[in-house]
C-alpha positions in Angstrom: 15.9 17.4 26.3 18.9 15.2 26.9 19.3 11.8 25.4 20.2 10.2 28.7 17.0 11.5 30.2 14.8 9.7 27.9 16.7 6.8 26.3 15.8 3.4 27.7 18.2 0.5 27.8 16.4 -1.1 24.8 16.8 2.1 22.8 20.4 2.5 23.8 21.1 -1.1 22.7 19.5 -0.3 19.3 22.5 1.8 18.4 24.3 -1.5 17.8 21.6 -2.7 15.5 22.1 -0.9 12.2 20.9 -1.8 8.7 23.0 -1.1 5.6 21.9 1.7 3.3 22.0 0.1 -0.2 18.7 1.0 -2.0 17.9 3.7 -4.5 14.6 4.5 -6.3 14.9 1.7 -8.8 15.5 -1.1 -6.3 12.7 0.5 -4.1 10.3 0.4 -7.1 11.2 -3.3 -7.4 10.2 -3.9 -3.8 7.0 -1.9 -4.1 5.8 -3.6 -7.3 7.3 -6.9 -6.4 5.4 -7.1 -3.1 2.1 -6.7 -5.0 2.7 -8.2 -8.4 1.6 -11.8 -7.5 -1.8 -10.3 -6.8 -2.3 -10.1 -10.6 -1.6 -13.8 -10.9 -4.0 -15.2 -8.3 -6.5 -14.6 -5.6 -8.5 -11.7 -7.1 -10.4 -13.8 -9.6 -12.9 -15.1 -6.9 -14.4 -11.6 -7.0 -15.8 -12.2 -10.5 -18.2 -14.8 -9.0 -19.4 -12.2 -6.5 -20.0 -9.1 -8.6 -19.1 -9.9 -12.2 -16.7 -8.0 -14.4 -18.6 -4.6 -14.5 -19.0 -4.6 -10.8 -15.4 -5.5 -10.4 -14.4 -2.4 -12.3 -16.2 -0.4 -9.7 -14.5 -2.3 -6.9 -11.0 -1.8 -8.4 -11.7 1.9 -8.9 -12.6 2.2 -5.2 -9.5 0.3 -4.1 -7.4 2.3 -6.6 -8.6 5.5 -4.9 -7.7 4.1 -1.5 -4.2 3.0 -2.5 -3.5 6.2 -4.4 -4.3 8.1 -1.2 -2.2 5.6 0.9 0.7 5.9 -1.4 1.0 9.7 -1.3 0.3 9.9 2.5 2.7 7.1 3.3 5.2 9.0 1.1 4.8 12.0 3.4 5.1 9.9 6.6 8.1 7.9 5.4 10.0 11.1 4.3 9.3 12.7 7.7 10.0 9.6 9.8 12.2 7.3 7.7 12.2 4.2 10.0 12.2 0.5 9.4 9.1 0.2 11.6 7.0 1.8 8.9 3.4 2.1 10.3 4.6 1.4 13.8 7.0 4.3 13.8 4.5 6.8 12.3 1.6 5.8 14.6 3.7 5.7 17.8 5.2 9.1 17.0 1.7 10.5 16.6 -0.6 8.5 18.9 1.6 6.8 21.5 3.0 3.4 22.3 -0.2 1.3 22.5 -1.6 2.5 19.2 1.9 2.2 17.7 2.1 -1.4 18.8 -1.3 -2.2 17.4 -0.3 -0.7 14.1 2.9 -2.8 14.1 1.1 -6.0 15.0 -1.5 -5.4 12.2 1.4 -5.0 9.7 3.2 -8.0 11.1 0.1 -10.2 10.8 -0.6 -8.8 7.3 2.9 -9.8 6.1 2.9 -13.2 7.9 -0.4 -14.4 6.4 0.1 -12.9 2.9 3.1 -15.1 2.0 1.2 -18.2 3.2 -1.3 -17.5 0.4 1.6 -16.9 -2.0 3.3 -20.2 -1.0 0.1 -22.2 -1.5 -0.4 -20.6 -4.9 3.3 -21.4 -5.8 2.4 -25.0 -5.1 -0.6 -24.8 -7.5 1.5 -23.3 -10.3 4.3 -25.7 -9.8 1.8 -28.5 -10.2 0.9 -27.0 -13.6 4.4 -27.8 -14.7 5.2 -30.8 -12.5 2.0 -32.5 -11.3 3.7 -34.9 -8.9 5.4 -32.2 -6.8 3.4 -31.8 -3.5 2.4 -28.3 -2.6 4.1 -28.5 0.8 7.5 -29.3 -0.9 7.2 -26.2 -3.1 6.3 -24.0 -0.2 9.1 -25.3 1.9 11.7 -24.6 -0.8 10.2 -21.1 -1.2 10.4 -20.3 2.5 13.9 -21.7 3.0 15.4 -20.3 -0.2 14.1 -16.7 0.4 15.2 -16.7 4.0 18.7 -17.8 3.1 19.0 -15.1 0.5 17.9 -12.4 2.9 20.3 -13.7 5.5 23.1 -12.9 3.0 22.3 -9.2 3.2 19.9 -6.5 1.9 22.0 -5.5 -1.2 21.9 -9.0 -2.8 18.3 -9.7 -1.8 17.0 -6.4 -3.3 18.8 -6.9 -6.6 17.3 -10.4 -6.8 13.9 -8.9 -6.0 14.2 -6.4 -8.9 15.0 -9.2 -11.4 12.0 -11.3 -10.4 9.8 -8.2 -10.4 10.9 -7.3 -13.9 10.3 -10.8 -15.2 6.8 -10.8 -13.6 5.8 -7.6 -15.2 7.0 -8.9 -18.6 4.9 -12.0 -18.0 1.7 -10.0 -17.5 2.5 -8.0 -20.7 2.9 -11.3 -22.6 -0.4 -12.6 -21.1 -2.2 -9.5 -22.2 -0.7 -9.5 -25.7 -1.7 -13.1 -26.2 -5.1 -12.9 -24.6 -6.4 -9.5 -25.8 -7.2 -10.7 -29.4 -9.2 -13.6 -27.9 -11.4 -11.4 -25.7 -15.2 -11.2 -26.2 -17.9 -9.0 -24.8 -19.9 -12.2 -24.2 -17.2 -13.5 -21.8 -17.1 -10.2 -19.9 -20.9 -10.3 -19.5 -21.0 -14.0 -18.7 -20.2 -13.6 -15.0 -23.1 -11.2 -14.4 -25.5 -11.8 -17.2 -24.7 -8.3 -18.4 -25.8 -6.6 -15.2 -23.5 -4.1 -13.6 -24.1 -5.3 -10.0 -25.7 -8.8 -10.3 -25.6 -9.3 -6.5 -26.3 -5.7 -5.6 -24.2 -3.7 -3.2 -23.6 -6.8 -1.1 -21.7 -8.5 -3.9 -19.7 -5.3 -4.6 -19.0 -5.0 -0.8 -17.7 -8.5 -0.6 -15.4 -8.0 -3.6 -13.5 -5.0 -2.2 -10.9 -7.1 -0.2 -10.2 -9.1 -3.3 -9.9 -6.0 -5.5 -7.4 -4.7 -3.0 -5.2 -7.6 -3.9 -4.2 -5.7 -7.0 -2.5 -3.1 -4.8 -2.1 -4.9 -1.4 1.4 -4.7 0.2 2.7 -1.6 -1.6 2.9 -0.2 1.9 5.7 -2.6 2.6 8.1 -0.4 0.6 8.8 2.2 3.4 10.1 -0.6 5.7 13.3 -0.4 3.6 13.7 3.2 4.8 16.8 2.5 6.9 18.4 0.7 4.0 17.7 3.5 1.6 20.4 6.0 0.6 18.1 9.0 0.4 14.7 8.0 2.0 13.2 11.5 2.1 13.4 11.7 -1.7 13.5 8.1 -3.0 10.7 6.5 -1.1 7.9 8.9 -2.1 9.1 8.8 -5.7 9.2 5.0 -5.7 5.8 4.7 -4.1 4.1 6.8 -6.7 5.9 5.0 -9.6 4.9 1.7 -8.1 1.3 2.7 -7.7 1.0 3.9 -11.3 2.6 0.6 -12.6 0.3 -1.5 -10.5 -2.9 0.4 -11.5 -2.1 0.0 -15.2 -1.2 -3.7 -15.2 -4.0 -4.5 -12.7 -6.7 -3.1 -14.9 -5.3 -4.8 -18.0 -5.0 -8.1 -16.3 -8.5 -8.0 -14.9 -10.0 -7.1 -18.3 -8.0 -9.6 -20.5 -8.4 -12.5 -18.0 -12.1 -11.9 -17.6 -12.5 -11.5 -21.4 -11.0 -14.9 -22.1 -12.0 -16.8 -18.9 -14.7 -19.4 -18.7 -17.2 -20.5 -16.0 -14.4 -22.2 -14.1 -12.3 -19.1 -13.9 -13.5 -17.5 -10.6 -12.6 -20.6 -8.6 -9.2 -21.3 -10.2 -6.1 -21.5 -8.0 -3.9 -20.7 -11.0 -6.3 -18.3 -12.9 -4.1 -17.0 -15.7 -3.2 -20.5 -17.0 -6.9 -21.5 -16.7 -7.9 -18.3 -18.7 -5.5 -19.0 -21.5 -6.3 -22.7 -21.6 -9.9 -21.8 -22.4 -8.8 -20.2 -25.7 -5.6 -21.9 -26.7 -5.9 -25.4 -25.1 -3.9 -26.9 -22.3 -1.3 -28.6 -24.5 0.2 -25.5 -26.1 3.5 -24.1 -25.0 1.8 -20.9 -24.0 0.3 -22.3 -20.8 3.5 -23.5 -19.2 5.3 -20.3 -20.2 2.6 -18.3 -18.3 3.0 -20.6 -15.4 6.7 -19.9 -15.3 6.1 -16.1 -15.4 3.5 -16.6 -12.6 6.0 -18.3 -10.5 8.4 -15.4 -11.0 5.7 -13.0 -9.8 4.9 -15.2 -6.8 8.6 -15.4 -5.8 8.9 -11.6 -6.3 6.0 -10.9 -3.9 7.1 -13.5 -1.4 10.6 -12.2 -1.4 9.5 -8.6 -0.9 7.0 -9.5 1.8 9.8 -11.3 3.7 11.6 -8.0 3.8 8.5 -6.4 5.2 7.8 -8.9 8.0 11.4 -9.2 9.0 11.8 -5.4 9.2 8.6 -5.0 11.1 9.6 -7.7 13.6 13.1 -6.1 13.8 11.7 -2.7 14.6 9.2 -3.9 17.3 11.9 -6.0 18.9 14.5 -3.1 18.8 11.9 -0.9 20.5 11.2 -3.5 23.2 7.7 -4.6 22.2 9.0 -8.1 21.2 11.8 -10.2 22.6 15.3 -8.6 22.1 16.6 -11.7 20.4 14.5 -11.0 17.3 16.5 -7.8 16.5 20.0 -9.4 16.6 21.9 -9.0 13.3 24.3 -11.3 11.6 27.6 -10.3 10.0 25.7 -9.2 6.8 23.5 -6.9 8.9 20.4 -9.1 8.4 18.0 -9.7 11.3 18.3 -13.4 12.0 15.4 -14.0 14.3 13.1 -11.6 12.5 13.6 -13.6 9.3 13.4 -17.1 10.8 10.7 -17.0 13.5 7.9 -15.4 11.3 8.9 -17.7 8.5 8.4 -20.8 10.7 5.1 -19.5 11.9 4.0 -18.8 8.4 4.9 -22.3 7.2 2.8 -23.8 10.0 -0.2 -22.0 8.5 0.9 -23.3 5.1 0.5 -26.8 6.4 -2.9 -26.0 7.9 -4.0 -24.4 4.6 -2.8 -27.3 2.5 -4.4 -30.0 4.7 -7.4 -28.9 6.7 -8.6 -25.4 5.7 -11.0 -25.3 2.8 -10.8 -22.3 0.4 -7.6 -21.4 2.2 -6.3 -18.9 -0.4 -9.3 -16.5 -0.5 -9.6 -16.7 3.3 -5.9 -15.8 3.6 -6.3 -13.0 1.1 -9.2 -11.6 3.0 -7.4 -12.0 6.4 -4.3 -10.2 5.1 -6.4 -7.3 3.7 -8.4 -7.1 6.9 -5.5 -6.6 9.3 -3.9 -4.3 6.7 -7.0 -2.1 6.9 -6.4 -1.6 10.6 -2.9 -0.3 9.9 -4.1 1.9 7.1 -6.7 3.6 9.4 -4.1 4.1 12.1 -1.5 5.5 9.6 -4.1 8.0 8.2 -5.0 9.0 11.7 -1.3 9.5 12.5 -0.9 11.7 9.4 -3.8 13.9 10.4 -2.6 14.2 14.0 1.0 15.0 12.9 -0.3 17.7 10.5 -2.2 19.3 13.4 0.2 18.9 16.3 3.6 18.9 14.4 3.4 21.5 11.7 7.1 22.1 12.4 8.0 18.5 11.4 10.3 18.5 8.4 8.3 17.2 5.4 10.5 17.0 2.3 7.5 15.5 0.6 3.8 16.4 1.2 0.8 14.2 0.4 -1.2 15.4 -2.6 -4.6 16.6 -1.5 -3.4 17.0 2.1 -6.0 16.3 4.8 -8.8 15.6 2.3 -6.8 12.7 0.9 -6.0 11.4 4.4 -9.7 11.4 5.3 -10.8 9.7 2.1 -8.2 7.0 2.6 -9.2 6.5 6.3 -12.8 6.1 5.4 -12.2 3.7 2.5 -9.9 1.6 4.7 -12.6 1.4 7.3 -15.0 0.0 4.7 -12.7 -2.9 4.2 -13.2 -4.2 7.7 -17.0 -5.0 7.5 -16.4 -6.0 3.8 -14.0 -8.7 5.0 -16.5 -9.9 7.5 -19.1 -10.3 4.7 -16.6 -12.1 2.4 -15.2 -14.7 4.8 -16.2 -14.6 8.4 -13.5 -17.1 9.3 -10.8 -14.6 8.3 -12.4 -12.0 10.7 -12.4 -14.6 13.6 -8.7 -15.5 13.0 -7.7 -11.8 12.9 -9.5 -11.0 16.1 -7.8 -14.0 17.9 -4.3 -13.2 16.7 -4.6 -9.5 17.5 -6.0 -10.3 21.0 -3.0 -12.7 21.6 -0.5 -10.0 20.7 -2.2 -7.4 22.8 -2.3 -9.8 25.7 1.5 -10.2 25.3 2.0 -6.5 25.3 0.1 -5.8 28.5 1.7 -8.8 30.3 5.3 -8.4 29.1 6.0 -5.8 26.4 4.8 -2.6 28.2 7.4 -3.2 30.9 10.2 -2.9 28.4 8.8 0.1 26.4 9.1 3.6 27.8 5.9 5.7 28.3 6.7 8.9 26.3 4.8 11.8 24.9 4.5 12.1 21.2 7.2 14.9 21.3 9.6 12.6 23.2 8.9 9.6 21.0 9.8 11.7 17.9 13.0 12.7 19.6 13.8 9.0 20.3 13.0 8.1 16.7 15.4 10.8 15.5 18.1 9.5 17.8 17.7 6.0 16.6 17.9 7.2 13.0 21.0 9.2 13.7 22.6 6.2 15.3 21.7 4.0 12.3 23.0 6.5 9.7 
């Protein structure tokens, strides 16, 4: 099979669009944990009002099982197909261009909406420290500052990400050390009257998307594959390390926060400061210190997710699905359009969320998890297909549990979709509309620019692009 026979103009042009290889396992761990860490500081607490603490333990166990499976399977996929497109590259290789595009769109929407929720929460935490600062001002500074840093190159942005992630982890440890002695069983029982499932299976079901927030976005890590020195080895290792870190601190945060929280805790926009205020008072130095740690976590997640949405946009543009201008790189090898355009779209939703959308944060959390669930299902399907049809594919890392793990993760991801509909129907409606618009663009414009290849040919094209980018 010759390269000239199957390489379209878009793919040939991609040889000029190379990302710098700067990341090792430590920086990758920073991206994986950093993308998720803000989920410990906000968003998840609404689930306590749906199923109580004891039911929430069940919800986080289910989501932990899902993300443990995702982490090991995505580790296998990223080692076999180390590509900046992440889910898009895996799914297109296995299932073809339409399904690959749907996976890419799902990931792109996931990482465009998630930072909107982060930016709104940053505004809430800033107001804990400076009550007169409008939420939109804080959000604008966050979007502009993070975009500028990323435009200066991946090496600097990943190092900054690691620092913020480390500070955020320390903040959660400080919170748990201060809060743990103040916990009480009465507080843990208060949300459910001591019942395990006070609202039955329906309450547990509706809590699943919020419980996913403790792990959500760890799948963004492989999108740094083309900027990783040894992706086949380092990405699987970093994924597993990041999952273990997140599982431990997530369970600790849930337990301590619920154990000191009060009746106002499930609806709090800045839950950790509210939780500590209930036991130490709002005037103590502890509350603003936790607010500062919270901001570090939010910045870490925002900064990591910007990497994710920019690399997904870059990969889809380079392949021809989206306009070619979005994959142009500056002198620092940063994708200019892929950083700026999704950021502008995200800030528009920040404005809507801050002005006209009630309960914006839980809706955005649910919306992000919903579209992510679509990409999870497609990635697990791709892994199963590649195991069957491409046993010869080089797999320097193999998923623990093999096909059983893939099927479990696929089923659990599927459960998230109706769960999101139960939690916040508005999120479901927005997701359907956005996916429909992207698919309409593909059938009207995108498919004319993307070659129609078999899975075997698409894998060859992926290998060629990776060789060109090395």
